[in-house]
C-alpha positions as CSV (number, residue, x, y, z in Angstrom):
1,X,97.4,66.6,141.5
2,X,100.9,66.2,142.8
3,X,102.3,64.2,145.7
4,X,105.4,63.5,147.7
5,X,106.2,61.3,150.7
6,X,108.2,62.0,153.9
7,X,108.3,59.6,156.8
8,X,105.1,57.9,155.9
9,X,103.2,61.1,155.0
10,X,102.0,61.9,151.5
11,X,101.1,65.4,150.4
12,X,98.6,66.1,147.7
13,X,97.2,69.2,146.1
14,X,93.5,68.7,145.9
15,X,91.3,69.6,143.0
16,X,91.3,73.3,142.1
17,X,88.8,75.6,143.9
18,X,88.9,79.3,143.1
19,X,87.5,81.9,145.5
20,X,85.7,85.0,144.6
21,X,89.0,86.9,144.3
22,X,90.3,84.4,141.9
23,X,92.8,83.0,144.4
24,X,93.5,79.3,144.3
25,X,92.0,78.0,147.5
26,X,92.8,74.3,146.9
27,X,94.1,72.9,150.1
28,X,97.5,71.2,150.2
29,X,96.5,68.1,152.1
30,X,98.9,65.9,154.2
31,X,97.8,62.3,154.8
32,X,99.1,59.5,157.1
33,X,97.7,56.2,156.0
34,X,96.8,53.8,158.7
35,X,99.3,51.1,159.7
36,X,96.5,48.6,160.0
37,X,93.1,48.5,158.5
38,X,91.4,51.6,157.4
39,X,88.4,51.8,159.7
40,X,88.3,55.5,160.7
41,X,89.3,58.8,159.1
42,X,90.3,61.8,161.3
43,X,90.6,65.4,160.0
44,X,92.9,67.8,161.8
45,X,92.6,71.4,161.0
46,X,95.3,73.9,162.1
47,X,94.9,77.5,163.3
48,X,95.7,80.9,161.8
49,X,99.4,81.2,160.5
50,X,100.1,77.5,160.8
51,X,100.1,74.6,158.2
52,X,100.0,70.8,158.2
53,X,103.8,70.8,159.2
54,X,102.8,72.1,162.7
55,X,100.8,69.0,163.4
56,X,102.7,66.1,162.0
57,X,104.5,65.3,165.2
58,X,101.2,65.4,167.1
59,X,99.4,63.2,164.7
60,X,102.4,60.7,164.7
61,X,102.1,60.5,168.5
62,X,98.4,59.8,168.4
63,X,98.7,57.3,165.5
64,X,101.0,55.1,167.5
65,X,98.1,53.8,169.4
66,X,95.5,54.1,166.7
67,X,96.7,51.9,163.9
68,X,93.4,51.8,162.1
69,X,93.1,55.5,161.6
70,X,93.8,57.5,158.4
71,X,94.9,61.1,159.4
72,X,94.1,64.0,157.0
73,X,95.7,67.4,157.8
74,X,94.9,70.1,155.2
75,X,96.8,73.3,155.0
76,X,95.0,76.6,154.6
77,X,95.6,79.0,151.7
78,X,97.3,82.3,152.2
79,X,95.1,85.3,153.0
80,X,95.8,88.9,153.5
81,X,94.5,89.3,157.1
82,X,92.6,92.6,157.7
83,X,93.3,92.5,161.5
84,X,97.0,92.4,160.8
85,X,97.1,95.3,158.4
86,X,97.0,93.0,155.3
87,X,99.9,90.6,156.4
88,X,99.6,87.4,154.4
89,X,99.3,84.2,156.5
90,X,97.8,80.8,156.1
91,X,94.2,81.2,157.2
92,X,90.8,79.5,156.6
93,X,89.2,83.0,156.5
94,X,89.8,86.6,157.1
95,X,89.6,88.3,160.5
96,X,88.8,92.0,160.9
97,X,89.6,92.3,164.6
98,X,86.1,93.0,165.9
99,X,85.7,93.1,169.7
100,X,83.3,90.1,169.5
101,X,83.8,87.2,167.2
102,X,80.0,87.0,166.7
103,X,80.4,90.2,164.5
104,X,83.1,88.9,162.2
105,X,82.1,88.4,158.6
106,X,84.7,85.7,158.1
107,X,85.2,86.4,154.5
108,X,86.6,83.2,152.8
109,X,85.0,80.7,155.3
110,X,82.5,79.5,152.8
111,X,85.2,78.9,150.2
112,X,87.3,76.9,152.6
113,X,84.3,74.8,153.5
114,X,83.7,74.2,149.8
115,X,87.3,73.3,149.3
116,X,87.4,70.7,152.1
117,X,83.9,69.0,151.6
118,X,84.9,66.8,148.6
119,X,87.7,65.2,150.7
120,X,85.2,64.7,153.5
121,X,82.8,63.1,151.2
122,X,85.6,60.7,149.8
123,X,86.2,59.5,153.4
124,X,82.4,59.1,154.1
125,X,82.3,56.8,151.1
126,X,85.4,54.9,152.3
127,X,84.4,54.3,155.8
128,X,81.0,55.8,156.5
129,X,80.1,59.1,158.2
130,X,80.0,57.5,161.7
131,X,83.6,56.8,161.3
132,X,84.8,60.1,160.3
133,X,85.9,62.5,163.0
134,X,87.1,66.2,162.8
135,X,89.2,68.2,165.3
136,X,90.6,71.6,165.0
137,X,92.5,74.3,167.0
138,X,91.4,78.0,166.9
139,X,90.5,78.9,163.3
140,X,90.7,75.2,162.6
141,X,88.1,74.4,165.3
142,X,85.8,77.1,163.8
143,X,86.1,75.4,160.5
144,X,85.4,72.0,162.0
145,X,82.4,73.3,163.7
146,X,81.1,75.0,160.5
147,X,81.7,71.8,158.5
148,X,79.8,69.8,161.1
149,X,76.9,72.1,161.4
150,X,76.4,72.4,157.7
151,X,76.6,68.6,157.0
152,X,73.7,66.3,156.5
153,X,75.9,63.5,158.1
154,X,76.2,62.3,161.6
155,X,79.9,62.2,162.0
156,X,81.8,60.3,164.8
157,X,82.3,63.7,166.5
158,X,84.1,67.0,166.7
159,X,86.8,68.1,169.1
160,X,87.0,71.9,169.3
161,X,90.2,73.2,170.8
162,X,90.5,76.8,172.0
163,X,88.0,77.9,169.4
164,X,84.5,79.5,168.8
165,X,81.5,79.3,166.5
166,X,82.0,81.7,163.6
167,X,78.8,83.5,162.3
168,X,76.6,81.9,164.9
169,X,73.5,83.7,163.8
170,X,73.6,81.8,160.5
171,X,72.2,78.8,162.3
172,X,68.7,78.0,163.7
173,X,67.3,74.7,165.0
174,X,65.4,74.4,161.7
175,X,68.4,74.8,159.4
176,X,70.8,72.4,161.2
177,X,70.0,68.9,160.2
178,X,68.8,66.4,162.9
179,X,71.7,64.2,161.7
180,X,74.3,66.9,162.8
181,X,72.5,67.3,166.1
182,X,73.2,63.6,166.9
183,X,77.0,63.9,166.8
184,X,79.0,64.5,170.0
185,X,80.9,67.8,170.2
186,X,83.7,68.2,172.8
187,X,85.2,71.6,173.6
188,X,88.7,72.2,175.2
189,X,89.9,75.6,176.3
190,X,92.6,77.2,178.4
191,X,91.5,79.5,181.2
192,X,94.4,81.8,180.5
193,X,93.8,82.1,176.7
194,X,94.2,85.8,175.7
195,X,93.6,85.2,171.9
196,X,90.4,83.3,171.8
197,X,88.5,84.2,174.9
198,X,87.0,81.4,177.1
199,X,83.6,83.3,176.9
200,X,83.7,82.7,173.1
201,X,84.1,79.1,173.5
202,X,81.4,78.9,176.1
203,X,79.1,80.8,173.9
204,X,79.7,78.3,171.1
205,X,78.8,75.5,173.5
206,X,75.7,77.3,174.6
207,X,74.7,78.1,171.0
208,X,74.9,74.5,170.0
209,X,72.8,73.6,173.0
210,X,70.1,76.0,171.9
211,X,70.2,74.4,168.4
212,X,69.5,70.9,169.9
213,X,72.9,69.3,170.4
214,X,72.9,67.3,173.6
215,X,76.0,65.2,173.4
216,X,78.5,67.9,174.4
217,X,81.3,68.5,176.9
218,X,83.5,71.4,177.9
219,X,86.9,70.8,179.4
220,X,89.0,73.7,180.9
221,X,92.7,73.9,181.7
222,X,93.9,76.1,184.5
223,X,96.7,78.4,183.3
224,X,96.7,77.2,179.7
225,X,97.2,80.1,177.1
226,X,96.4,79.8,173.4
227,X,98.1,76.5,172.8
228,X,97.8,72.8,173.2
229,X,99.3,71.4,176.4
230,X,100.5,67.8,177.0
231,X,97.5,67.1,179.3
232,X,95.1,68.1,176.5
233,X,97.0,65.9,174.0
234,X,96.4,62.9,176.3
235,X,92.8,63.9,176.8
236,X,92.2,64.1,173.0
237,X,93.8,60.7,172.6
238,X,91.5,59.2,175.2
239,X,88.6,60.9,173.5
240,X,89.5,59.5,170.0
241,X,89.8,56.0,171.3
242,X,86.4,56.4,172.9
243,X,84.7,57.9,169.7
244,X,86.5,55.5,167.4
245,X,86.2,52.2,169.1
246,X,87.9,50.2,166.3
247,X,90.9,52.5,166.0
248,X,93.4,49.9,167.4
249,X,91.5,46.5,167.1
């Protein structure tokens, strides 16, 4: 494990986890400790081609009014992305470029889940599952959904930004725990997103409904492409303050 600090952030290489190809999938995880009492933990998962560096400003903004939250922002390992002719980029799993995301194999997703789960369990021990929250953008949202659906815990909730459910046919009402079904899941999507189609986000919302999730919402943004707009940033902050009632007490 190695760490360094920059403007209140610490960055740690988590325990080693090797994928089937022998590639080190251990996430480099950036953490912003709470300014007050550690009551809640929020995981933020970036999208394809990004890293924790792309989210430090956003988290710094949110943290100003949520002093009792610990922020955890892992960086994905580098993958040769099939859809991009083998170009290497930070990614939680591979994409082949199928016309529908339901058909993607998402090779590497299981390894990414396995690399993140120990850190989640550490936070569950620290503050309790009902005080652990996960949000993610694009591939990061897909990872958050997968972690939530495969967990035996009832987390404080999930915020899924411009994303979709990978490998949706892996889940049935019987294989998803009742604990998972009890957590709130809130979707946010731009109506002008050319990268992750609105229909894919809607399909994820519908799929969770069919699995027995009832505490869900879907917010749409007119004209928003595949990005995070200031209006959405404000909406997410309001959501977090609602889901994490002790975040600033």
